[in-house]
N, C-alpha and C positions, 0 to 999 in steps of 0.2 A: 718463320721467315722462309722465303722461297729459295731453292738452290739455283745453281747455274744450269746452263744447257746440258753440260756433261754431269751426269749424276753418279755419286758413289754407289757401290754395291749396297743394296738394302738388306739388312740383317734383322730378322725378327727374333726377339729374345724371350725366353721363358725363365722364371725364377725357380732354381732348384731347391731341393729339400734343405740344403744348408744356407740358403739365402743367396747363393751365387747365381750367375747367369750363364746360359749356354745357348749357342745358336741352334734353332730348330729349323729355320728355312733360310736359304740365301738366294737372292734374286740379282740377276745382271740386267742393267738398263738396256733397252732396245729402242726406245722412243721417248722423247721429251720435248714438250713445248712449254716454256715458262711465260711466254707472252710478254717478255721484257723488251726494252728498247723504245724508240720513239713511236708516237701515234701513227697508225697507218693500217694497211690491210694485213690479214694473217699471212704467215709464211707460206707461199705457194709451193715450196718444195715439200711441204708436209700436208697441206690441206687444199681441197678443191671446193670452192663455194658452188652451191647449186642455185641456178637461176630458173625458176619456173613457177607456174601458177596451178600446178596439178593438185595442190592441196595434200600431197603426201599419200594419196590414196585412201584417206580416212575422213573424207568430207570436211577437210580443214578449210579455213576461210582465208588464209594469208597467201600473199604472193611472196615467194622466197627471192630475195634480192641480194646482190653483192655490193650495194651502195654503202658508203660510210655511215649513213643514217641508220642502217640496219646491222652492219657488220664491220667491226674495226678492233684492232688492238689500241687500247685507250691511252697509252703512254704512261700509265700508272701500274703496269705489271699485270694486266688482266685483258682477256678477250671479252668484248661486249657484243652480245647479240640482242638487239633491241627490236621489240615489237611495237608497231605504231598503228593507230587507227587513222587511215588515210586512203583515199581513192587512188588506186594505182593499178594499171593493166587489168582493168575490169574487176578488181578485187577491192574490198573495203578495209583490208589490213595488210601490213607488210612485216616481214621478219627475215630470218636467215637460217641457213642449214649448211654445214660444211662436213666433208668426209675425207678419209685418207685412202680411198680406193685407188689401187695401182701405185701408191706411194709408200704406204706402210700397211702390211697385212701380216698377221701372225697366228699360228696355231698354238694354243695352250699358253699359259703365263698369267701374269697379273697385270690388269689394266685399271687405271684409277684416274680420278679427277677431283679437284677441289673447286666447289662452285657455291654461289649464293643465288637463290632462285627468286623469280618474281612471284607475286601472289595476286589472286583475283580470279573469279570465275571466267573460264575460257582460256586461261594460260595452260600450256602443256610443254614444259621443258623436258629434255631427255638427253641422256648419254647412253649410246647403245651401239651394237655391232651387227653387221651382216656378213654372211659368208661371201668370200671372194669370188665364188662361182655364181653369184646372183644373176649376172648378165646371161649366163649360159643356161641355167636350169630354173631361174625364177624363185619366187617366194611362195610357200614356205620351205621348199625342198633345200634351199641354201642354208637355212637356219637363221635364227635371230636371237641375240643375247641382249636383253634390256638391263643394263647395269643400274640405271635410275630413270624412272618416270615420275611425274608429279602432276596431280590435278590442282590447278591454282586455287580452286574453291576449297581445298582441304590442305592448307599450307604446312601443316605439322606432320604430314604423312607422305612417304614415298613408297614406291614398290619396284620390285625386280621381277623379270619374267624370262622364260624360254619359250620360243615359238619353233615349231617344226611340223612335219606331216602328222596330223592327228591331234595337234595341240596348238593351233594357231588362233590369232585374233582373240575373241572373247573366251576361248577355251584354253588359253595359254597356261603354262605352269607358273603360278604367280604367288608371291608373298609380300605382305605389307610390313613397313617399319614406321613406327610412330615415335616422335620425340615426347619425352616426359613433360617438357615445357617449352614454350616458345614455338617458332616456326622456322622453316628452312629459308625464309626471306630475311630473317633477323641477322644472320651471320653465315660465314662460309662453313661448309661441311665436306668431308671427303667420302666419295662413293667408289667402291671397289668391287672387282670380281677377280677371284682366283679360279682359273680354268685348267683342269687336269684331264687326262685321258678318260678317267672313270667317274669324275664328279665336277660340278661347278658350284662355287660357293660365293655368296654375295655378302657385303658388309657395308655399314655406315660408321665412319669415324672409328674404325677398328673393331667394331662390334659385329660379329657374324650373326646373321638372322635367317638365312635361306640357303639350303644346300639341296641340290638335285643330284642323285646317283644314277649312273647309266643302268646299273642293275635294278634299280627301283622305278624305272619308267612305267607310267600307267599303261594299261592294256591298249594296244593299238597305236602307241606312240613310237616313233622311230628316232633314235639318237642320231643327230646329224651334225655333230661337233667334232669331226675328224679332219678338218681342213682349215686353212687360214681364213681369218675374218678381218675386216677393216672397221675402223671406228667412225662414229657419227655424232655430232653435236647439233642440236636444233632447238628452237623455240617456236612451237606451233601455236596457232590461235583457233579455237573452236574444234570441231571434229567430233568423232564418235566417242572419244575418251573423256574429254573434259567438258563438252557441251559449249554452247555459244556464250560469249561475254554478255553481261547484263549492264544495266545503268550504273551499277556501283563499281564496275571494273575500270581501274585507272590505267590510262595510256598516256605516254609510252612507259614501258618498264623494260628492265634489262635482265637477261641471264648473264651473270658475271662469272667468268671462268678464270681461276687463278693459275691453274696448270693442268696439263694432261700428261700422264706417264704410263709407260709399259715396260714390263720386265719379263725375262724368262729365267727358269731355274738354272742354277750353276750345274 
């Protein structure tokens, strides 16, 4: 069950040798959007919708719109980002992308979301973060943390990545996570990152699967994760990552977001 807008302290427990529990980490909430309330646009005090046809710089095919057809809180406790096959502003597809730039930015902590993904070739849902200095120094110097990306043609697999100088684009530091059964379109899953000064750790449904250490960065790679980042949610169509939709790709489909939360260590 989803919590309220004000979250309790998150305490992660481990079982001791005698069967008792003891706290190993404590997190203080710094951001929460539960997407509760009536149907309507997302909270503009937390999110900025992006409206453009640039295709995200990855040869994507969609026009990002803030229309209710593409972006809305659905009145059932979720954010719906819907991709559609339609002619709009010289594009053949529409979808949505929102970010917290200038509204919520944080260095280090825990960032997570609970989502249900679409499936089909050409879909590219993502929950990710960019350095708050993006407008000043550009990408990849600002750094990028991809908490979750998915190729809709491979619906049982997601990946997490870090991008920075010397490890951007197709050369990113990346790891895959595969479900033992089913797909990420079947039900909701939690995608998380724990970002510390010396390491960044990714998990799915509480299972850690990818850790990058500052001390273990590959030769020529620069650690660029010492400043605040902002969060981004989007559903792209096409592009260099997932490829173009085909005749079997069903439209429209939704990226459903149950909640987004962030914490800092006590």
